[in-house]
Phi, psi and omega in degrees: 000323179288325174299316174301316181295320177297316181298316177298318176301316175295327180293309177293340171276001180056043179251016180246167178293336184274349184303320179292330178291325184288327183287331181270343187301312182305312181292328178294312179299323182293312179302308179311316187286331181260351180238304184293308181298317176299321182293318180293320178298322181291316176306313178294317180294330181291346179259018183237156170266109190224096179252124179304329182285350178223063185303339179263003179249044176273120182214161181288135174226014177063233182267022176303315177302317180284333176288320177293325180296325179294338181253006182269108182299330178293323175297311180296325175297315184288335176293313176301317176294326177294319180290317177300313176301313184294309182293322178299313182290320179300316179298312180291316179292328179291309184296310181294324179296317177300305177300324174287329177294317178296329176285324178284341180288342175277141181268132178209165179301126183082014184292327173300310177297321182298312183299318177298312175299323188289334181271358182299321180298323180297318185268005175275144183297131184303329179294320180293318174305309182303318181293322181294316186285330173304313181290325178291330179275354185305130184294339181257320192243002183283142184299329185290319179290324178300315179294319185292320180300327180290335181272353183097005180268157180281147177295147177248141166268084197298317185268358182253345179269135181295327187273339187253340186293317183296319176295327177297316182284331171301313180303315182295316177297320175299309186302323188277326191248353175295329173301326182294314176302317182298320181297317183295307182299321177300322174301324177288320182297322185284349182255008183284141173292148178277332187304316180299326186286322179292322180292318181294325176295320175296323180280358174080032176286146179276169178301324179286322174298321181294317183295320184279324184261344180244299185296314179295319179292325185283335181257014176308312181300322179293324177291321177291321180295317179297314182299307184293322179291315178296316178307307186297319181293317176300318186294330181252015187300132185217305195300309183299312182297326182291321180290327184277312186226342183061026182092353182267188358288137187070240175240019188300326181243026183278090176286173179301320182290326176288323176294318175305314177304308179304316183295320184283320191254335176263316177267357172062022177264077188301315186305310182293320174302318179300318176296322173298319177300317180289324178297324179293314181302309184293330178287318176299314181298314182293320182284324182294319178294323183290317179301310183295319175300311184302322181291315172297322178293317174297000000 
């Protein structure tokens, strides 16, 4: 009895070998409950014919949802829209992020205030960002059409046109998340050693040569981090596009995530929506692993 009491006392004083496990256990249980269990349940649901309009007619259909997905033209259309949106935003954000990081790495008067203001879009709630840009894109009262009118251009229904809506949401995402890329790259720039640049200066290298042959290779890990984070976020982007267009007009801005939401909550096909969500998850994991492997190999 006394031995047991001493063991319990040492345990609560965190002086036993099992103390680290006890400290980690609560967060481990929490993560398991909010990640592993929902994923397993989604996997189970994706193998069923499960309509919310027929909750008692739920039955197993194997890979039926996945087979239907391969034949669904709307799925392929939303996948195409997702890649157009994702690749366009990624390319623009990576280029602008590097350029802005180079600009912010220089010291000038008011640089601290400029950096703070520059990061405001990233820390703003995405729903608020969507509402702000909806008002700015308004065909009659929006400031964008007003500015274009002052320059002699005709007003545009930016969010109502199938050709302009996707580029409007891309512009919003670039405005909101380019500062994040710039912040990651700036962290890399501030950690670079000075010796290679001094040697390059002695050899007579130009600023462009230093950037191509020194800066880019040295900040590659930071570029990969920014790329992977933005890729995962863009692939599952939902909140801002829901506020701005809800996937319209028609299906012009219907990304895969939006299609999954509409399938589950508008069309009430929960089984098919679960299969779409799991397909997105596997695609994100596969592409992220490929990018990281390619970067390490390079």
